[in-house]
C-alpha atoms as a printed R data frame, in Angstrom:
    type eleno elety resid chain resno       x       y       z
1   ATOM     1    CA   MET     A     1  -9.768 186.056 -78.377
2   ATOM     2    CA   THR     A     2  -9.166 189.304 -76.465
3   ATOM     3    CA   GLU     A     3  -5.824 190.168 -74.915
4   ATOM     4    CA   ASP     A     4  -7.183 189.659 -71.381
5   ATOM     5    CA   ALA     A     5  -8.659 186.284 -72.335
6   ATOM     6    CA   ALA     A     6  -5.296 185.238 -73.755
7   ATOM     7    CA   TYR     A     7  -3.638 186.227 -70.475
8   ATOM     8    CA   ASP     A     8  -6.063 183.966 -68.595
9   ATOM     9    CA   GLU     A     9  -4.859 180.980 -70.607
10  ATOM    10    CA   LEU     A    10  -1.315 181.333 -69.231
11  ATOM    11    CA   PRO     A    11  -0.314 178.889 -66.467
12  ATOM    12    CA   ASP     A    12   1.785 181.516 -64.624
13  ATOM    13    CA   GLY     A    13   0.610 184.682 -62.973
14  ATOM    14    CA   LEU     A    14   0.845 187.800 -65.138
15  ATOM    15    CA   LEU     A    15   0.454 191.446 -64.090
16  ATOM    16    CA   VAL     A    16   0.658 194.324 -66.560
17  ATOM    17    CA   ALA     A    17   1.117 197.931 -65.424
18  ATOM    18    CA   ASP     A    18   1.223 201.162 -67.426
19  ATOM    19    CA   GLY     A    19   3.893 203.866 -67.400
20  ATOM    20    CA   GLN     A    20   2.737 205.190 -64.025
21  ATOM    21    CA   GLY     A    21   2.674 201.817 -62.292
22  ATOM    22    CA   THR     A    22  -1.095 201.432 -62.479
23  ATOM    23    CA   VAL     A    23  -2.272 197.854 -62.989
24  ATOM    24    CA   VAL     A    24  -4.108 197.439 -66.295
25  ATOM    25    CA   ALA     A    25  -4.375 193.634 -66.310
26  ATOM    26    CA   LEU     A    26  -4.085 190.698 -63.911
27  ATOM    27    CA   ASN     A    27  -4.709 187.214 -65.244
28  ATOM    28    CA   ARG     A    28  -6.636 184.412 -63.562
29  ATOM    29    CA   ALA     A    29  -3.538 182.533 -62.351
30  ATOM    30    CA   GLY     A    30  -2.112 185.767 -60.904
31  ATOM    31    CA   ALA     A    31  -5.321 186.578 -59.053
32  ATOM    32    CA   ARG     A    32  -5.332 183.091 -57.546
33  ATOM    33    CA   LEU     A    33  -1.710 183.363 -56.356
34  ATOM    34    CA   LEU     A    34  -2.256 186.845 -54.933
35  ATOM    35    CA   ALA     A    35  -5.598 185.924 -53.332
36  ATOM    36    CA   ARG     A    36  -7.121 189.015 -54.968
37  ATOM    37    CA   ASP     A    37  -9.980 189.782 -57.312
38  ATOM    38    CA   ALA     A    38  -8.604 190.593 -60.769
39  ATOM    39    CA   GLU     A    39 -11.152 193.340 -61.468
40  ATOM    40    CA   GLU     A    40 -10.493 194.938 -58.067
41  ATOM    41    CA   ALA     A    41  -6.746 194.974 -58.772
42  ATOM    42    CA   VAL     A    42  -7.081 196.908 -62.041
43  ATOM    43    CA   GLY     A    43  -6.589 200.641 -61.470
44  ATOM    44    CA   ARG     A    44  -4.515 200.208 -58.320
45  ATOM    45    CA   HIS     A    45  -0.766 200.728 -58.027
46  ATOM    46    CA   LEU     A    46   1.300 197.600 -58.643
47  ATOM    47    CA   ARG     A    47   3.064 197.935 -55.264
48  ATOM    48    CA   ASP     A    48  -0.314 197.548 -53.551
49  ATOM    49    CA   VAL     A    49  -1.399 194.629 -55.730
50  ATOM    50    CA   LEU     A    50   1.937 192.798 -55.785
51  ATOM    51    CA   PRO     A    51   3.897 193.717 -52.622
52  ATOM    52    CA   LEU     A    52   7.238 191.922 -52.751
53  ATOM    53    CA   THR     A    53  10.281 191.772 -50.497
54  ATOM    54    CA   ASP     A    54  13.675 190.159 -51.000
55  ATOM    55    CA   ALA     A    55  15.415 187.719 -48.635
56  ATOM    56    CA   ALA     A    56  16.612 190.640 -46.463
57  ATOM    57    CA   GLY     A    57  13.103 192.073 -46.150
58  ATOM    58    CA   ASN     A    58  13.735 194.990 -48.531
59  ATOM    59    CA   ASP     A    59  10.951 196.345 -50.738
60  ATOM    60    CA   TRP     A    60  11.732 194.829 -54.154
61  ATOM    61    CA   TRP     A    61  10.021 197.600 -56.102
62  ATOM    62    CA   ARG     A    62  12.005 200.269 -54.279
63  ATOM    63    CA   CYS     A    63  15.261 198.363 -54.914
64  ATOM    64    CA   THR     A    64  14.655 197.717 -58.613
65  ATOM    65    CA   ASP     A    65  12.900 201.043 -59.359
66  ATOM    66    CA   PRO     A    66  11.641 199.976 -62.811
67  ATOM    67    CA   TYR     A    67  10.479 203.427 -63.933
68  ATOM    68    CA   ASN     A    68  13.750 205.216 -63.187
69  ATOM    69    CA   GLY     A    69  17.434 204.364 -63.250
70  ATOM    70    CA   LEU     A    70  19.397 203.190 -66.247
71  ATOM    71    CA   THR     A    71  17.483 203.401 -69.505
72  ATOM    72    CA   THR     A    72  19.437 200.443 -70.891
73  ATOM    73    CA   ARG     A    73  17.634 198.024 -68.597
74  ATOM    74    CA   SER     A    74  15.202 195.665 -70.320
75  ATOM    75    CA   GLY     A    75  13.875 193.935 -67.231
76  ATOM    76    CA   GLN     A    76  14.701 191.827 -64.198
77  ATOM    77    CA   PRO     A    77  15.859 188.186 -64.252
78  ATOM    78    CA   GLU     A    78  13.906 185.589 -62.318
79  ATOM    79    CA   ARG     A    79  14.313 185.864 -58.559
80  ATOM    80    CA   GLN     A    80  12.735 184.218 -55.550
81  ATOM    81    CA   LEU     A    81  10.832 186.838 -53.540
82  ATOM    82    CA   GLN     A    82   8.323 186.887 -50.733
83  ATOM    83    CA   LEU     A    83   4.759 187.940 -51.453
84  ATOM    84    CA   ILE     A    84   3.105 189.851 -48.618
85  ATOM    85    CA   ARG     A    85  -0.493 188.720 -48.808
86  ATOM    86    CA   PRO     A    86  -3.360 190.888 -47.595
87  ATOM    87    CA   GLY     A    87  -5.693 190.228 -44.696
88  ATOM    88    CA   GLY     A    88  -3.251 188.330 -42.538
89  ATOM    89    CA   LEU     A    89  -2.967 185.429 -44.995
90  ATOM    90    CA   GLN     A    90   0.247 183.419 -44.828
91  ATOM    91    CA   HIS     A    91   2.993 184.880 -46.991
92  ATOM    92    CA   CYS     A    92   4.400 182.743 -49.794
93  ATOM    93    CA   GLU     A    93   7.478 182.565 -51.986
94  ATOM    94    CA   LEU     A    94   7.196 183.524 -55.636
95  ATOM    95    CA   LEU     A    95   9.552 183.277 -58.595
96  ATOM    96    CA   VAL     A    96   9.268 186.684 -60.244
97  ATOM    97    CA   THR     A    97  10.594 188.112 -63.506
98  ATOM    98    CA   ALA     A    98   9.850 191.503 -65.075
99  ATOM    99    CA   ARG     A    99  10.130 192.950 -68.568
100 ATOM   100    CA   TYR     A   100  10.292 196.677 -69.301
101 ATOM   101    CA   VAL     A   101   8.571 197.917 -72.470
102 ATOM   102    CA   ARG     A   102   9.953 201.316 -73.504
103 ATOM   103    CA   GLU     A   103   8.423 203.894 -75.838
104 ATOM   104    CA   ALA     A   104  11.718 203.909 -77.775
105 ATOM   105    CA   PRO     A   105  15.234 202.549 -77.301
106 ATOM   106    CA   LEU     A   106  16.587 204.181 -74.140
107 ATOM   107    CA   GLY     A   107  13.189 205.837 -73.659
108 ATOM   108    CA   LYS     A   108  10.967 205.777 -70.609
109 ATOM   109    CA   VAL     A   109   9.067 202.653 -69.518
110 ATOM   110    CA   VAL     A   110   5.510 202.714 -70.833
111 ATOM   111    CA   ARG     A   111   4.531 199.221 -69.784
112 ATOM   112    CA   LEU     A   112   5.763 196.808 -67.136
113 ATOM   113    CA   VAL     A   113   5.039 193.100 -67.577
114 ATOM   114    CA   VAL     A   114   5.555 190.992 -64.460
115 ATOM   115    CA   SER     A   115   5.395 187.190 -64.572
116 ATOM   116    CA   PHE     A   116   5.320 185.160 -61.357
117 ATOM   117    CA   ARG     A   117   4.744 181.597 -60.161
118 ATOM   118    CA   ASP     A   118   4.717 179.681 -56.921
119 ATOM   119    CA   ALA     A   119   8.272 178.814 -55.873
120 ATOM   120    CA   ALA     A   120   6.987 175.632 -54.223
121 ATOM   121    CA   ALA     A   121   6.437 174.123 -57.697
122 ATOM   122    CA   ARG     A   122  10.125 174.531 -58.549
123 ATOM   123    CA   GLU     A   123  11.135 173.153 -55.161
124 ATOM   124    CA   ARG     A   124   8.986 170.083 -55.799
125 ATOM   125    CA   LEU     A   125  10.570 169.698 -59.233
126 ATOM   126    CA   GLU     A   126  14.048 169.936 -57.750
127 ATOM   127    CA   ARG     A   127  13.161 167.365 -55.087
128 ATOM   128    CA   ASN     A   128  11.800 165.057 -57.780
129 ATOM   129    CA   ARG     A   129  15.014 165.399 -59.752
130 ATOM   130    CA   ALA     A   130  17.096 164.699 -56.656
131 ATOM   131    CA   ASP     A   131  14.920 161.672 -55.850
132 ATOM   132    CA   LEU     A   132  15.259 160.427 -59.424
133 ATOM   133    CA   ILE     A   133  19.045 160.741 -59.362
134 ATOM   134    CA   SER     A   134  19.213 158.977 -55.994
135 ATOM   135    CA   THR     A   135  16.885 156.193 -57.144
136 ATOM   136    CA   VAL     A   136  18.746 155.647 -60.412
137 ATOM   137    CA   ALA     A   137  22.116 155.588 -58.652
138 ATOM   138    CA   HIS     A   138  20.808 153.038 -56.147
139 ATOM   139    CA   GLU     A   139  19.182 150.826 -58.782
140 ATOM   140    CA   LEU     A   140  22.237 150.892 -61.050
141 ATOM   141    CA   ARG     A   141  24.782 150.205 -58.328
142 ATOM   142    CA   SER     A   142  23.724 146.627 -57.618
143 ATOM   143    CA   PRO     A   143  23.605 145.202 -61.170
144 ATOM   144    CA   LEU     A   144  26.711 147.069 -62.292
145 ATOM   145    CA   THR     A   145  28.639 145.858 -59.245
146 ATOM   146    CA   SER     A   146  27.550 142.325 -60.058
147 ATOM   147    CA   VAL     A   147  28.497 142.628 -63.741
148 ATOM   148    CA   LYS     A   148  31.879 144.106 -62.882
149 ATOM   149    CA   GLY     A   149  32.561 141.486 -60.202
150 ATOM   150    CA   PHE     A   150  31.701 138.454 -62.296
151 ATOM   151    CA   THR     A   151  33.429 139.650 -65.467
152 ATOM   152    CA   ALA     A   152  36.586 140.583 -63.541
153 ATOM   153    CA   THR     A   153  36.577 137.174 -61.845
154 ATOM   154    CA   LEU     A   154  36.107 135.307 -65.123
155 ATOM   155    CA   LEU     A   155  38.845 137.262 -66.844
156 ATOM   156    CA   ALA     A   156  41.295 136.718 -64.009
157 ATOM   157    CA   LYS     A   157  40.465 133.096 -63.165
158 ATOM   158    CA   TRP     A   158  38.854 131.627 -66.255
159 ATOM   159    CA   ASP     A   159  40.722 128.310 -66.073
160 ATOM   160    CA   ARG     A   160  39.768 127.714 -62.437
161 ATOM   161    CA   PHE     A   161  36.049 127.367 -63.147
162 ATOM   162    CA   ASN     A   162  34.227 124.516 -64.810
163 ATOM   163    CA   ASP     A   163  31.638 125.065 -67.523
164 ATOM   164    CA   ALA     A   164  28.682 124.913 -65.118
165 ATOM   165    CA   GLN     A   165  30.175 127.626 -62.881
166 ATOM   166    CA   LYS     A   166  30.953 129.821 -65.868
167 ATOM   167    CA   MET     A   167  27.399 129.403 -67.131
168 ATOM   168    CA   VAL     A   168  25.930 130.522 -63.786
169 ATOM   169    CA   MET     A   169  28.106 133.639 -63.713
170 ATOM   170    CA   LEU     A   170  27.358 134.540 -67.332
171 ATOM   171    CA   GLU     A   171  23.612 134.055 -66.789
172 ATOM   172    CA   THR     A   172  23.831 136.402 -63.802
173 ATOM   173    CA   VAL     A   173  25.674 138.993 -65.878
174 ATOM   174    CA   ASN     A   174  23.045 138.684 -68.611
175 ATOM   175    CA   ALA     A   175  20.163 139.082 -66.135
176 ATOM   176    CA   ASP     A   176  21.775 142.152 -64.568
177 ATOM   177    CA   ALA     A   177  22.361 143.670 -68.008
178 ATOM   178    CA   ASP     A   178  18.648 143.160 -68.736
179 ATOM   179    CA   ARG     A   179  17.831 144.896 -65.459
180 ATOM   180    CA   VAL     A   180  19.908 147.941 -66.438
181 ATOM   181    CA   THR     A   181  18.250 147.990 -69.873
182 ATOM   182    CA   ARG     A   182  14.777 147.987 -68.265
183 ATOM   183    CA   LEU     A   183  15.765 150.825 -65.950
184 ATOM   184    CA   LEU     A   184  17.029 152.933 -68.840
185 ATOM   185    CA   ALA     A   185  13.822 152.235 -70.778
186 ATOM   186    CA   ASP     A   186  11.794 153.387 -67.748
187 ATOM   187    CA   LEU     A   187  13.814 156.591 -67.510
188 ATOM   188    CA   LEU     A   188  13.240 157.326 -71.199
189 ATOM   189    CA   ASP     A   189   9.496 156.754 -70.740
190 ATOM   190    CA   VAL     A   190   9.413 159.102 -67.727
191 ATOM   191    CA   SER     A   191  11.270 161.770 -69.692
192 ATOM   192    CA   ARG     A   192   8.904 161.497 -72.663
193 ATOM   193    CA   ILE     A   193   5.803 161.525 -70.461
194 ATOM   194    CA   ASP     A   194   6.991 164.589 -68.539
195 ATOM   195    CA   ALA     A   195   7.808 166.389 -71.798
196 ATOM   196    CA   GLY     A   196   4.551 165.331 -73.481
197 ATOM   197    CA   ARG     A   197   6.528 163.689 -76.288
198 ATOM   198    CA   LEU     A   198   5.438 160.079 -75.940
199 ATOM   199    CA   GLU     A   199   5.039 158.585 -79.414
200 ATOM   200    CA   LEU     A   200   2.335 156.039 -80.196
201 ATOM   201    CA   ARG     A   201   2.289 153.760 -83.223
202 ATOM   202    CA   ARG     A   202  -1.359 152.817 -83.407
203 ATOM   203    CA   GLN     A   203  -2.911 149.791 -85.021
204 ATOM   204    CA   VAL     A   204  -5.841 147.543 -84.250
205 ATOM   205    CA   VAL     A   205  -5.157 145.738 -80.964
206 ATOM   206    CA   ASP     A   206  -6.752 142.473 -79.823
207 ATOM   207    CA   LEU     A   207  -6.939 143.002 -76.054
208 ATOM   208    CA   PRO     A   208  -7.762 139.404 -75.015
209 ATOM   209    CA   THR     A   209  -4.788 138.178 -77.050
210 ATOM   210    CA   ALA     A   210  -2.563 140.791 -75.396
211 ATOM   211    CA   VAL     A   211  -3.720 139.582 -71.965
212 ATOM   212    CA   ARG     A   212  -2.983 135.955 -72.851
213 ATOM   213    CA   LYS     A   213   0.490 137.025 -73.996
214 ATOM   214    CA   ALA     A   214   1.109 138.709 -70.633
215 ATOM   215    CA   PHE     A   215  -0.006 135.518 -68.858
216 ATOM   216    CA   ALA     A   216   2.181 133.334 -71.095
217 ATOM   217    CA   GLY     A   217   5.228 135.421 -70.251
218 ATOM   218    CA   ARG     A   218   4.713 134.869 -66.527
219 ATOM   219    CA   VAL     A   219   4.041 131.157 -67.006
220 ATOM   220    CA   ALA     A   220   7.292 130.876 -68.972
221 ATOM   221    CA   ALA     A   221   9.020 132.531 -66.009
222 ATOM   222    CA   GLY     A   222   7.797 129.763 -63.708
223 ATOM   223    CA   GLU     A   223   4.349 130.823 -62.492
224 ATOM   224    CA   PRO     A   224   1.648 128.118 -62.528
225 ATOM   225    CA   GLU     A   225  -0.918 128.586 -65.278
226 ATOM   226    CA   SER     A   226  -3.700 128.086 -62.741
227 ATOM   227    CA   ARG     A   227  -2.943 131.479 -61.166
228 ATOM   228    CA   PHE     A   228  -4.309 133.372 -64.155
229 ATOM   229    CA   VAL     A   229  -7.907 133.961 -65.228
230 ATOM   230    CA   LEU     A   230  -9.158 135.961 -68.206
231 ATOM   231    CA   THR     A   231 -12.816 136.956 -68.493
232 ATOM   232    CA   GLN     A   232 -14.465 138.835 -71.341
233 ATOM   233    CA   THR     A   233 -17.866 140.522 -71.422
234 ATOM   234    CA   GLY     A   234 -19.585 142.823 -73.859
235 ATOM   235    CA   GLU     A   235 -18.752 143.338 -77.484
236 ATOM   236    CA   LEU     A   236 -15.339 144.878 -78.017
237 ATOM   237    CA   PRO     A   237 -15.236 147.713 -80.561
238 ATOM   238    CA   GLU     A   238 -12.212 148.278 -82.760
239 ATOM   239    CA   ILE     A   239  -9.414 149.562 -80.517
240 ATOM   240    CA   TRP     A   240  -6.598 151.508 -82.161
241 ATOM   241    CA   ALA     A   241  -3.602 151.560 -79.849
242 ATOM   242    CA   ASP     A   242   0.126 151.010 -79.712
243 ATOM   243    CA   PRO     A   243   0.454 147.227 -79.209
244 ATOM   244    CA   ASP     A   244   3.852 147.497 -77.511
245 ATOM   245    CA   LYS     A   245   2.527 150.075 -75.035
246 ATOM   246    CA   VAL     A   246  -0.582 147.988 -74.345
247 ATOM   247    CA   GLU     A   247   1.606 144.959 -73.642
248 ATOM   248    CA   GLN     A   248   3.730 147.123 -71.347
249 ATOM   249    CA   ILE     A   249   0.635 148.247 -69.428
250 ATOM   250    CA   LEU     A   250  -0.745 144.732 -69.042
251 ATOM   251    CA   GLY     A   251   2.635 143.179 -68.278
252 ATOM   252    CA   ASN     A   252   3.362 145.703 -65.532
253 ATOM   253    CA   LEU     A   253  -0.041 145.348 -63.888
254 ATOM   254    CA   VAL     A   254   0.078 141.539 -63.989
255 ATOM   255    CA   GLU     A   255   3.634 141.513 -62.630
256 ATOM   256    CA   ASN     A   256   2.613 143.844 -59.783
257 ATOM   257    CA   ALA     A   257  -0.331 141.593 -58.922
258 ATOM   258    CA   LEU     A   258   2.000 138.590 -58.725
259 ATOM   259    CA   LYS     A   259   4.753 140.415 -56.855
260 ATOM   260    CA   TYR     A   260   2.663 142.139 -54.209
261 ATOM   261    CA   GLY     A   261  -0.618 140.259 -54.263
262 ATOM   262    CA   ALA     A   262  -1.619 136.653 -53.683
263 ATOM   263    CA   GLY     A   263  -3.919 133.984 -55.052
264 ATOM   264    CA   THR     A   264  -5.457 134.273 -58.492
265 ATOM   265    CA   VAL     A   265  -4.710 137.160 -60.828
266 ATOM   266    CA   THR     A   266  -7.832 137.988 -62.799
267 ATOM   267    CA   VAL     A   267  -7.952 140.234 -65.855
268 ATOM   268    CA   ALA     A   268 -11.445 141.207 -66.966
269 ATOM   269    CA   VAL     A   269 -11.940 142.784 -70.399
270 ATOM   270    CA   HIS     A   270 -15.269 144.536 -70.885
271 ATOM   271    CA   GLY     A   271 -16.363 146.030 -74.186
272 ATOM   272    CA   THR     A   272 -18.638 149.048 -74.534
273 ATOM   273    CA   PRO     A   273 -19.568 151.258 -77.502
274 ATOM   274    CA   ALA     A   274 -17.132 153.857 -76.126
275 ATOM   275    CA   GLY     A   275 -14.197 151.482 -75.943
276 ATOM   276    CA   ALA     A   276 -12.724 148.847 -73.639
277 ATOM   277    CA   GLU     A   277 -12.421 148.625 -69.879
278 ATOM   278    CA   VAL     A   278  -9.731 146.346 -68.455
279 ATOM   279    CA   THR     A   279  -9.596 145.391 -64.778
280 ATOM   280    CA   VAL     A   280  -6.653 143.616 -63.111
281 ATOM   281    CA   THR     A   281  -7.239 142.204 -59.615
282 ATOM   282    CA   ASP     A   282  -5.456 139.947 -57.156
283 ATOM   283    CA   GLU     A   283  -6.365 138.327 -53.835
284 ATOM   284    CA   GLY     A   284  -3.675 139.811 -51.628
285 ATOM   285    CA   GLU     A   285  -3.831 142.420 -48.875
286 ATOM   286    CA   GLY     A   286  -4.569 145.232 -51.283
287 ATOM   287    CA   ILE     A   287  -3.560 148.876 -51.049
288 ATOM   288    CA   PRO     A   288  -4.430 150.852 -47.886
289 ATOM   289    CA   PRO     A   289  -7.194 153.391 -48.642
290 ATOM   290    CA   GLU     A   290  -5.049 156.295 -47.471
291 ATOM   291    CA   MET     A   291  -2.415 155.375 -50.082
292 ATOM   292    CA   LEU     A   292  -4.718 155.178 -53.112
293 ATOM   293    CA   SER     A   293  -4.258 158.851 -54.010
294 ATOM   294    CA   ARG     A   294  -0.489 158.341 -54.314
295 ATOM   295    CA   VAL     A   295  -0.174 155.104 -56.273
296 ATOM   296    CA   PHE     A   296   0.402 156.784 -59.647
297 ATOM   297    CA   THR     A   297   2.978 159.293 -58.406
298 ATOM   298    CA   LYS     A   298   6.696 158.934 -59.010
299 ATOM   299    CA   PHE     A   299   8.641 156.761 -56.566
300 ATOM   300    CA   TRP     A   300   5.570 155.231 -54.897
301 ATOM   301    CA   ARG     A   301   6.155 151.566 -54.122
302 ATOM   302    CA   ARG     A   302   3.586 148.995 -53.161
303 ATOM   303    CA   GLY     A   303   4.559 146.710 -50.278
304 ATOM   304    CA   ASP     A   304   6.816 147.143 -47.287
305 ATOM   305    CA   GLY     A   305   9.792 145.653 -45.565
306 ATOM   306    CA   GLY     A   306  11.786 143.238 -47.679
307 ATOM   307    CA   ARG     A   307   9.097 143.255 -50.377
308 ATOM   308    CA   ARG     A   308   9.610 146.948 -51.055
309 ATOM   309    CA   SER     A   309  11.813 147.239 -54.145
310 ATOM   310    CA   GLY     A   310  12.153 148.770 -57.580
311 ATOM   311    CA   THR     A   311  12.293 152.346 -58.755
312 ATOM   312    CA   GLY     A   312   8.701 153.250 -57.974
313 ATOM   313    CA   LEU     A   313   8.254 154.521 -61.543
314 ATOM   314    CA   GLY     A   314   6.181 151.669 -62.977
315 ATOM   315    CA   LEU     A   315   2.673 152.892 -62.147
316 ATOM   316    CA   PHE     A   316   3.571 156.479 -63.030
317 ATOM   317    CA   ILE     A   317   4.632 155.246 -66.471
318 ATOM   318    CA   ILE     A   318   1.520 153.103 -66.844
319 ATOM   319    CA   LYS     A   319  -0.702 156.099 -66.084
320 ATOM   320    CA   GLY     A   320   1.174 158.144 -68.679
321 ATOM   321    CA   LEU     A   321   0.793 155.400 -71.296
322 ATOM   322    CA   VAL     A   322  -2.934 155.011 -70.661
323 ATOM   323    CA   GLU     A   323  -3.567 158.769 -70.770
324 ATOM   324    CA   ALA     A   324  -1.509 159.098 -73.967
325 ATOM   325    CA   HIS     A   325  -4.093 156.783 -75.566
326 ATOM   326    CA   GLY     A   326  -6.920 159.000 -74.304
327 ATOM   327    CA   GLY     A   327  -7.899 156.592 -71.526
328 ATOM   328    CA   GLU     A   328  -8.021 156.733 -67.748
329 ATOM   329    CA   ILE     A   329  -6.669 154.494 -64.982
330 ATOM   330    CA   THR     A   330  -7.783 154.148 -61.366
331 ATOM   331    CA   ALA     A   331  -6.813 152.040 -58.369
332 ATOM   332    CA   GLY     A   332  -9.041 150.558 -55.692
333 ATOM   333    CA   ARG     A   333  -9.913 147.461 -53.701
334 ATOM   334    CA   ALA     A   334 -10.922 144.210 -55.376
335 ATOM   335    CA   PRO     A   335 -14.021 142.264 -54.282
336 ATOM   336    CA   ALA     A   336 -11.741 139.505 -52.955
337 ATOM   337    CA   GLY     A   337  -9.833 142.041 -50.883
338 ATOM   338    CA   GLY     A   338  -6.765 142.517 -53.069
339 ATOM   339    CA   ALA     A   339  -5.696 145.417 -55.241
340 ATOM   340    CA   LEU     A   340  -7.720 146.495 -58.256
341 ATOM   341    CA   PHE     A   341  -6.461 148.487 -61.229
342 ATOM   342    CA   ARG     A   342  -8.921 149.515 -63.932
343 ATOM   343    CA   PHE     A   343  -8.023 151.315 -67.153
344 ATOM   344    CA   THR     A   344  -9.941 152.291 -70.259
345 ATOM   345    CA   LEU     A   345  -8.987 152.582 -73.912
346 ATOM   346    CA   PRO     A   346 -11.309 154.526 -76.217
347 ATOM   347    CA   ALA     A   347 -12.689 153.164 -79.458
348 ATOM   348    CA   GLY     A   348 -12.332 155.009 -82.727
349 ATOM   349    CA   THR     A   349 -10.191 155.601 -85.745
350 ATOM   350    CA   PRO     A   350  -6.452 156.085 -85.327
351 ATOM   351    CA   THR     A   351  -4.809 159.430 -84.714
352 ATOM   352    CA   TYR     A   352  -1.271 160.053 -85.807
353 ATOM   353    CA   GLU     A   353   1.257 161.796 -83.615
354 ATOM   354    CA   ALA     A   354   3.924 164.014 -85.100
């Protein structure tokens, strides 16, 4: 792989200039951010290719003066600067950092390496973090308040309550503790998915059995058995997957269908030589078409009004779990008018994650 080809593999923009400030390389991501042709940029001065100003409108290159000044400088730390785009295009904010390559310690700069990325990406990340903190604080407040209230009451007035009253309060505390545990598990899953460190412990999985287990759990919680239908078509190949993660996927999708849908919840398992396709449908109002592109994003919640609850992380986690197995998941409208979620799991021999 050539040096230029390696540059093109980088997710951030990269511009390389020689000792006179002439651009010798601009990678694909950089050309896209600058709205310029990479080949046209080579041979031009970096100030023309990458015109930048600070918050006060000052020319950043004139202020930093990379080719002169103190010879002890090794570069510039990351800063948010404004890119002046050519041809009347709307200016944008970039996060820019520069590294000075000198011919010798304290020598002159012979190469300038400038890395830059869209500042909007960091702003979105910061908003996501703020939303996550707000959501977690909100979701934790209610169960922890309940746990604290009931335990404090029992400790202070134990003798005033009969056994039945104590049992109700302890069951509430137990349920709220379970709720906190589920929230923490969701947060760990989100962290691992975002970091690409989700671990799978694969073994042969019987999908119809996993579906029946998801149904049994809801029946045990009080749902009538008649609300659930399992259909199976095609010959299922051997599916190597993490059984706990598969149960989490199915359990979440079935729970969503019960919580936000109506009528019968149908899970269809279809086998193909390439793997398995699983479809979960309900007979409720479904998801508005304009919302389908957002259902797997963080903090999206299905439903409205008093039915709108939870962290909004469930479907994001499910998508991450499916994709970690090498599958895909989509959302749409069921034939009966409700919501439809379809995911695939590939067939094949197991792979082992580090």
